[in-house]
C-alpha positions in Angstrom: 1.0 -124.6 -30.1 -0.7 -125.8 -26.9 -2.4 -129.2 -26.6 -5.7 -127.6 -27.6 -4.1 -126.4 -30.9 -4.2 -122.7 -29.9 -1.2 -120.4 -30.0 0.6 -120.3 -26.7 0.4 -117.1 -24.6 3.4 -115.9 -22.6 1.8 -117.1 -19.4 1.1 -120.5 -20.9 4.6 -120.7 -22.2 6.0 -119.9 -18.7 3.9 -122.6 -17.2 5.0 -125.1 -19.8 8.7 -124.2 -19.4 8.4 -124.7 -15.6 6.9 -128.1 -16.1 9.7 -129.2 -18.4 12.7 -127.4 -16.8 14.4 -129.5 -14.1 16.6 -126.6 -12.9 13.6 -124.4 -12.3 11.8 -127.2 -10.3 14.9 -128.0 -8.3 15.5 -124.4 -7.4 11.9 -124.1 -6.2 12.3 -127.2 -4.0 15.5 -125.8 -2.6 13.8 -122.6 -1.7 10.8 -124.3 -0.1 13.1 -126.6 1.9 15.1 -123.6 3.3 12.1 -121.3 3.8 9.9 -123.8 5.6 6.3 -122.8 6.6 5.2 -119.6 5.0 1.6 -119.5 6.2 0.9 -116.1 7.7 4.2 -114.6 6.6 4.7 -111.5 4.5 7.2 -112.2 1.6 8.8 -110.5 -1.4 10.0 -112.4 -4.5 12.7 -110.6 -6.4 13.9 -111.3 -10.0 11.8 -114.4 -10.8 12.8 -115.8 -14.1 9.5 -117.7 -14.5 6.0 -116.7 -13.5 5.3 -120.2 -12.1 8.1 -119.9 -9.6 6.2 -117.0 -8.1 2.8 -118.8 -8.3 4.2 -121.9 -6.5 5.6 -119.8 -3.7 2.2 -118.2 -3.1 0.6 -121.7 -2.9 2.3 -122.2 0.4 0.3 -119.3 2.0 1.3 -115.9 3.2 1.1 -112.5 1.7 3.5 -112.1 -1.2 4.7 -109.1 -3.3 6.8 -109.1 -6.4 9.8 -107.1 -7.8 11.3 -107.7 -11.2 14.0 -106.2 -13.3 12.3 -106.7 -16.7 9.1 -105.0 -17.9 8.0 -107.9 -20.1 8.4 -110.4 -17.2 6.3 -108.1 -15.0 3.3 -108.4 -17.3 3.6 -112.2 -17.4 3.9 -112.7 -13.6 1.0 -110.2 -13.0 -1.2 -112.3 -15.4 -0.2 -115.5 -13.8 -0.5 -114.6 -10.1 -3.2 -112.0 -10.3 -1.2 -109.4 -8.3 0.5 -106.1 -9.2 4.2 -106.5 -9.9 6.7 -103.7 -9.1 9.7 -102.7 -11.3 13.1 -102.0 -9.8 14.1 -98.4 -10.6 17.8 -98.9 -9.7 17.5 -96.6 -6.7 15.4 -98.2 -3.9 13.0 -101.1 -3.3 9.4 -99.6 -3.7 8.2 -101.0 -0.3 8.2 -99.8 3.3 11.0 -100.4 5.8 10.9 -103.5 7.9 7.9 -104.8 5.8 8.7 -108.5 5.1 9.4 -111.7 7.0 11.2 -113.2 4.1 12.8 -111.9 0.9 13.6 -114.5 -1.8 16.0 -113.5 -4.6 15.5 -116.0 -7.4 17.2 -114.6 -10.5 20.4 -113.3 -9.0 21.3 -109.9 -7.7 20.5 -106.7 -9.6 23.0 -105.5 -12.4 21.7 -101.9 -11.9 23.5 -101.4 -8.6 26.3 -103.0 -6.7 25.6 -106.3 -4.9 26.4 -104.7 -1.5 23.9 -101.8 -2.2 21.2 -104.2 -3.3 21.6 -106.5 -0.3 21.4 -103.4 1.9 18.1 -102.4 0.3 16.7 -105.9 1.0 18.0 -105.5 4.6 16.0 -102.3 5.1 12.8 -104.1 3.7 13.1 -107.0 6.2 11.7 -107.2 9.6 14.2 -107.3 12.5 14.0 -111.2 12.6 13.5 -111.5 8.8 15.3 -113.8 6.5 17.0 -113.4 3.1 17.1 -116.3 0.7 19.5 -115.9 -2.3 19.8 -118.1 -5.3 22.7 -117.4 -7.6 24.9 -119.2 -10.1 28.0 -120.7 -8.5 31.5 -120.0 -9.9 33.6 -123.1 -10.4 37.2 -123.0 -11.5 37.3 -126.4 -13.3 34.1 -126.8 -15.4 33.0 -127.0 -19.0 29.8 -125.2 -18.2 31.3 -121.6 -18.2 32.9 -121.8 -21.6 29.8 -123.5 -23.0 27.6 -120.7 -21.7 30.0 -118.1 -23.2 30.0 -119.9 -26.5 26.2 -119.9 -26.5 26.1 -116.2 -25.7 24.9 -116.7 -22.1 26.2 -115.0 -19.0 29.0 -117.3 -17.7 29.6 -115.5 -14.4 28.8 -116.6 -10.8 29.7 -116.4 -7.1 32.0 -118.4 -4.9 30.8 -119.2 -1.4 33.3 -116.7 0.1 32.2 -114.0 -2.3 28.5 -114.4 -1.4 29.3 -114.6 2.2 31.2 -111.3 1.9 28.2 -109.6 0.4 25.8 -110.8 3.1 28.0 -110.5 6.2 27.5 -106.8 7.0 23.8 -107.2 7.7 23.1 -110.9 8.0 24.1 -114.0 9.8 24.4 -116.7 7.2 22.6 -119.7 8.6 23.1 -122.1 5.6 24.7 -122.1 2.2 24.9 -125.1 -0.1 25.4 -125.9 -3.8 23.0 -127.8 -6.0 22.3 -128.7 -9.7 25.2 -130.7 -11.0 27.1 -130.9 -14.3 24.8 -132.9 -16.6 21.6 -130.9 -15.8 23.5 -127.7 -16.2 25.0 -128.8 -19.5 21.5 -129.6 -20.9 20.2 -126.3 -19.5 22.9 -124.2 -21.1 22.2 -125.9 -24.5 18.4 -125.3 -24.1 18.8 -121.7 -23.1 21.2 -121.1 -25.9 18.7 -122.5 -28.4 15.8 -120.5 -26.9 17.8 -117.3 -27.2 18.6 -118.0 -30.8 14.9 -118.8 -31.6 13.1 -116.3 -29.4 12.2 -114.3 -32.5 10.2 -117.3 -33.8 7.6 -116.9 -31.1 6.2 -118.7 -28.1 5.0 -121.8 -30.1 8.6 -122.6 -31.2 9.8 -122.4 -27.6 6.9 -124.5 -26.5 8.0 -127.3 -28.8 11.6 -126.9 -27.8 11.0 -127.4 -24.1 8.7 -130.3 -24.8 11.6 -132.0 -26.6 14.2 -130.9 -24.0 12.3 -132.6 -21.1 13.6 -136.0 -22.0 17.2 -134.8 -22.0 16.7 -133.0 -18.7 15.4 -136.3 -17.2 18.3 -138.3 -18.4 20.8 -135.6 -17.2 19.1 -135.7 -13.8 19.5 -139.4 -13.5 23.2 -139.1 -14.5 23.7 -136.4 -11.9 22.5 -138.9 -9.2 25.6 -141.0 -10.0 27.9 -138.0 -9.1 26.1 -137.0 -6.0 29.3 -136.1 -4.3 30.2 -133.5 -6.8 29.6 -129.8 -5.9 26.7 -128.1 -7.8 26.7 -125.2 -10.2 24.2 -123.1 -8.2 24.2 -121.7 -4.7 21.4 -121.1 -2.3 22.0 -119.1 1.0 19.7 -118.4 3.8 20.7 -115.5 6.0 19.0 -114.0 9.1 18.7 -110.2 9.4 20.6 -108.4 12.2 21.8 -104.9 12.8 23.8 -103.5 9.9 27.5 -103.1 10.7 30.6 -103.5 8.8 32.5 -106.8 9.4 36.0 -107.0 8.0 37.2 -110.6 8.1 40.7 -111.3 9.4 43.0 -113.5 7.4 44.2 -116.8 8.8 47.8 -118.0 8.7 47.2 -120.2 5.7 45.9 -117.2 3.7 42.2 -118.0 3.9 39.6 -115.7 5.3 37.5 -117.0 8.2 34.5 -117.1 5.8 36.4 -119.4 3.4 37.4 -121.6 6.3 33.9 -121.9 7.7 32.1 -122.2 4.3 34.4 -125.0 2.9 32.5 -127.6 5.0 29.2 -125.7 5.1 28.7 -125.6 1.4 29.1 -129.4 0.9 
């Protein structure tokens, strides 16, 4: 139930989850920091997991369009932002070539096509000097988060810095890549998402209450993460500038690392 006592709609639930979810708010701040001024820009948001993420990006100005992978999310975002939302058909982005100044991928790359093919589709939709901003889970070798997510029935996978660089390198110059969202917040988020998945058949009101309770745990986790500020995060954000598409095979250094791994080791700190 909302504060007024009325049953929560999907749009109201999305707004409530955004207000209570520290990972969503941190991701938005990371995107805004990397993107800078958007006034007058044409932008595309892809794969938003929460309607308020798309709404908040539009508040900065510019002309935005939306592409999602899930039909139910399309309806919620359309209701929240007041714009038409396009569905990805697995073949091509439903937009003109060289149409956007910036493309922001929020919910990870599409599972319907290969990562390389999807990035190439984004490349074709960007203007010659356009930028691609990608937010994805980060793969860590030594962490309890991945087994916890598997135990809760959530997707445990992710990308290393060198893997993400390899996907982007053929059509983009990677200007920045950094990790964010550390252990304690990710631990709480995995638990919250796992519980939401188990209880999704109980309706929006149950999830509304759940996130109200979870906010206190998110807040405590965020404070604890401040104490381990030197630790690498569990999510990656990369900003890449479009250039002409050409294959770039990275040579291997004498220590066995690729050039991308050598460059990204200090870059991702």
